[in-house]
C-alpha positions in Angstrom: 0.0 0.0 -0.1 1.0 3.6 -0.6 0.0 7.1 0.2 -1.9 8.8 -2.5 0.0 10.9 -5.0 -1.2 12.9 -8.0 -0.3 11.5 -11.5 -0.8 13.4 -14.7 -0.2 12.8 -18.4 2.6 14.5 -20.3 4.5 14.6 -23.6 8.2 14.2 -24.2 9.0 17.4 -26.1 12.6 16.9 -26.9 15.9 15.2 -25.9 19.4 16.2 -26.1 22.7 14.5 -25.2 24.7 16.3 -22.6 27.6 13.8 -22.3 28.3 10.4 -23.8 26.1 8.6 -21.2 23.7 11.4 -20.0 20.6 12.6 -21.9 18.3 15.4 -21.0 14.5 15.1 -21.4 12.1 17.9 -21.7 8.7 16.9 -20.5 5.5 19.0 -20.7 2.5 18.0 -18.6 -0.9 18.3 -20.3 -2.0 20.6 -17.6 1.0 22.9 -16.9 1.0 26.3 -15.4 4.8 26.7 -14.9 4.4 27.1 -11.1 7.6 27.1 -9.1 8.7 24.1 -7.2 11.0 23.7 -4.3 14.7 23.2 -4.8 15.7 19.6 -4.9 12.4 18.5 -6.3 11.9 15.3 -8.2 9.2 13.6 -10.2 8.2 10.0 -10.6 8.0 8.6 -14.2 6.0 5.5 -15.1 8.2 3.2 -17.1 7.8 -0.3 -18.6 10.4 -2.9 -17.9 10.1 -6.4 -19.2 6.5 -5.8 -20.0 5.8 -4.7 -16.3 4.8 -1.3 -15.1 7.5 0.2 -12.9 8.2 3.8 -11.5 11.5 5.6 -11.5 12.3 8.9 -9.7 14.3 11.7 -11.4 15.5 15.0 -10.0 14.3 18.2 -11.8 17.1 20.2 -13.4 17.1 23.9 -12.6 14.2 26.1 -11.6 10.8 26.2 -13.0 10.3 27.0 -16.7 7.3 27.7 -18.9 8.8 25.0 -21.3 8.2 22.2 -18.9 10.2 19.9 -16.6 13.9 19.1 -17.4 15.3 15.7 -16.1 18.6 14.1 -17.1 19.2 10.3 -17.2 22.4 8.6 -17.1 22.5 5.3 -19.2 24.1 2.9 -16.6 25.4 -0.5 -17.4 24.0 -1.8 -14.1 20.7 -0.2 -14.6 17.6 -2.0 -13.3 15.9 -1.0 -16.6 14.8 2.5 -16.0 17.6 4.2 -18.0 17.2 1.8 -20.8 13.5 2.5 -21.1 14.0 6.3 -21.0 16.7 6.3 -23.6 14.6 4.5 -26.1 11.9 7.2 -26.0 11.5 9.7 -28.9 10.1 13.1 -28.9 6.3 12.9 -29.0 6.2 9.9 -26.6 3.4 10.0 -24.0 4.3 9.6 -20.3 2.6 9.4 -17.0 4.4 11.6 -14.2 3.7 12.8 -10.8 3.7 16.5 -9.6 7.1 17.7 -8.3 7.9 17.0 -4.6 11.0 17.7 -2.5 12.5 16.2 0.5 15.6 18.6 0.4 15.2 21.3 3.1 17.2 24.4 2.3 17.8 27.1 5.0 18.1 30.4 2.9 19.2 32.4 5.8 22.9 31.1 6.0 25.9 33.2 5.3 27.8 30.4 3.5 26.9 27.5 1.2 28.8 24.6 -0.2 27.3 22.6 -3.0 28.7 19.1 -3.9 27.8 17.0 -6.8 29.1 13.6 -7.9 28.5 12.8 -11.5 24.8 12.8 -12.5 24.1 14.1 -8.9 24.5 17.5 -10.4 20.8 17.4 -11.5 19.2 18.6 -8.2 22.2 20.8 -7.3 21.7 23.1 -10.4 18.4 24.5 -9.0 20.1 25.3 -5.8 23.1 27.0 -7.6 20.5 29.3 -9.5 18.5 30.2 -6.5 21.6 31.0 -4.4 23.3 32.9 -7.1 20.2 35.0 -7.7 20.2 35.7 -3.9 23.8 36.9 -4.1 24.8 34.2 -1.5 28.3 33.3 -0.8 28.2 29.9 -2.6 30.8 27.5 -4.1 30.0 24.3 -6.1 32.4 21.3 -6.1 31.6 19.0 -9.1 33.3 15.6 -9.0 33.5 13.8 -12.3 35.6 11.2 -14.1 36.4 13.7 -16.8 35.2 17.0 -18.0 33.9 15.1 -21.0 31.4 13.4 -18.6 30.3 16.6 -16.8 26.7 17.6 -17.7 25.8 21.3 -17.7 29.4 22.3 -17.2 29.1 25.4 -19.5 25.7 26.5 -17.9 27.2 26.3 -14.4 30.5 28.0 -15.6 28.5 31.0 -16.8 26.5 31.2 -13.6 29.1 30.7 -11.0 32.5 31.6 -12.7 35.4 30.8 -10.4 33.0 29.7 -7.7 32.7 26.4 -9.7 35.5 24.0 -8.9 35.6 20.9 -11.1 37.3 17.8 -9.7 38.1 15.7 -12.7 39.6 12.3 -11.9 41.6 12.1 -15.2 43.2 15.3 -14.3 44.2 14.1 -11.0 42.0 16.6 -9.3 40.1 14.3 -6.8 37.7 15.9 -4.4 39.3 15.9 -0.8 36.2 16.0 1.4 38.2 16.0 4.6 40.2 19.1 3.6 37.1 20.8 2.1 35.0 20.4 5.1 37.8 21.4 7.5 38.0 24.7 5.5 34.3 25.6 5.9 33.3 28.2 8.4 30.9 27.1 11.3 27.3 27.5 10.2 27.9 26.7 6.6 25.2 24.7 4.9 26.2 21.9 2.5 23.9 20.5 -0.1 25.1 17.2 -1.5 24.0 14.7 -4.3 26.1 11.8 -5.4 26.6 8.0 -5.2 26.2 6.1 -1.9 30.0 5.6 -1.4 30.5 9.3 -1.8 27.8 10.1 0.6 29.0 7.8 3.2 32.4 9.5 2.9 30.8 12.9 3.0 28.9 12.1 6.2 32.1 10.9 7.9 34.2 13.8 6.8 31.5 16.3 7.8 31.2 15.1 11.4 35.0 14.6 11.6 35.3 18.3 10.8 33.1 19.1 13.8 30.0 20.2 11.8 26.6 19.3 12.9 25.2 16.6 10.8 22.0 18.6 10.4 23.9 21.1 8.3 24.7 18.5 5.6 21.6 18.1 3.5 21.6 15.5 0.7 19.6 14.0 -2.2 20.2 10.3 -3.0 20.3 8.2 -6.2 18.1 5.6 -4.5 19.9 2.9 -6.7 23.6 3.1 -6.0 25.2 0.8 -3.4 28.5 -0.7 -2.4 27.9 -4.1 -4.1 27.0 -4.8 -7.8 23.3 -4.9 -8.6 22.5 -8.7 -8.8 19.7 -11.2 -8.2 19.3 -12.3 -4.6 16.7 -14.3 -2.6 14.4 -13.5 0.2 12.8 -16.0 2.6 9.7 -15.0 4.6 10.0 -16.2 8.2 7.7 -19.2 9.3 6.0 -19.3 5.9 8.1 -21.5 3.7 8.0 -18.9 1.0 11.1 -18.0 -0.8 11.2 -15.2 -3.5 13.8 -14.3 -6.1 14.6 -10.6 -6.5 15.9 -10.1 -10.0 18.4 -7.3 -10.6 15.8 -5.0 -12.5 13.3 -5.1 -9.6 13.3 -4.0 -6.0 12.5 -6.1 -3.0 9.6 -4.0 -2.2 8.0 -4.4 -5.7 8.5 -8.3 -5.6 7.0 -8.5 -2.0 3.9 -6.5 -2.9 3.4 -8.1 -6.3 3.4 -11.6 -4.5 0.8 -10.5 -2.0 3.1 -9.8 1.0 2.2 -6.1 1.5 4.8 -3.7 2.7 3.8 -0.1 3.3 6.0 2.5 1.6 6.1 6.1 0.6 9.2 7.7 -1.0 10.8 4.6 -2.7 14.1 6.5 -2.4 15.4 5.1 0.9 14.8 8.3 2.8 11.6 7.9 4.8 12.1 4.4 6.4 8.4 3.5 6.0 9.1 0.3 4.1 11.7 -0.9 6.6 11.2 -4.6 7.6 13.0 -6.9 10.1 15.8 -9.0 9.0 16.0 -12.4 10.8 18.9 -14.0 9.1 21.6 -13.1 6.5 23.3 -15.8 4.3 25.5 -13.5 2.4 25.7 -9.8 2.6 23.2 -6.9 2.8 23.8 -3.8 0.6 22.1 -0.9 2.5 21.4 1.7 0.1 19.1 3.9 2.2 20.0 7.0 4.0 17.3 6.4 6.7 19.3 4.2 9.0 22.5 5.2 10.8 25.9 3.4 10.2 25.4 1.5 13.4 22.0 0.4 12.5 23.1 -0.7 9.0 26.1 -2.7 10.6 23.6 -4.5 12.9 21.6 -5.7 9.8 18.5 -5.9 11.9 16.4 -4.1 9.4 16.4 -3.4 5.7 14.7 -0.8 3.5 13.0 -2.8 1.0 12.5 0.0 -1.6 16.3 0.4 -2.5 18.5 -1.8 -0.4 19.7 -5.2 -1.8 21.7 -8.2 -0.9 24.1 -10.9 -2.0 22.9 -14.4 -1.3 19.8 -15.0 0.7 18.1 -13.1 3.5 15.3 -14.1 5.8 12.8 -11.3 6.8 9.7 -10.8 8.8 7.2 -8.6 7.0 4.8 -8.4 9.9 7.2 -6.3 12.0 7.6 -2.7 10.9 10.4 -0.1 11.7 9.2 3.0 13.6 9.3 5.5 10.7 8.6 8.4 13.1 
């Protein structure tokens, strides 16, 4: 079961390639007024994977525009099917999407802001960069990429921020040193981050090690990146004799619900914790891809967020016990 959300029909107006593996999609809802949406907003898009309806979440690029919604999708080799579906769409395609929603809280009263993006994580950061630049805020954006060739929106950001844009290109030997960066930030600085899970884990550890309150590090997540490769695993249901296979292109949450073992959920991004269920036994390894649980909770392997987290091997769970999502 899920809380009600509003879906609307839309048309794919155009596409353009931003980098070898990144494509931008301009989507115009049928009923569209160009109203502003909060920084860090995303939309859910209905996709079809192996003839099954699925849903994928994509961050909106930049601020509101009368032209429609911009999203950018990276074609990933380990994709669960969403990027492959999106990349085969042509202008004129019809889509079902949700209204924009944001879980990223921004305090606009700070004196100093640090923006950090890893790869395709630049998408929700662009809107924040525009909003802060318009306000005349003291802001700097650190953009970590494998190479400048892989950096989407680089020209747009350079024109907006000038020397306040710092590109950390791996092939140039300019890797982002989070420890040094956070140690250099003044107290009270607010950092907005979006990047893969390994980078987020490193950022959280470096942030607290520098003495900053964790509440001043705000982040968006990919919802699909983890520390292990995305692969098929198995889930046993406690005391039921039921064992389910979770293929690489589907989430544990979707398989459980499709099999009649209802798990409540909301964000499907590993942020709210509503879909967390109890883990009874692990025969293998859990890949916690959520940002809801603490490092200590993840290490204990007592619960798993069914919407994004995965495993290697087989895990036994009890779907009748729910995590306290409050």
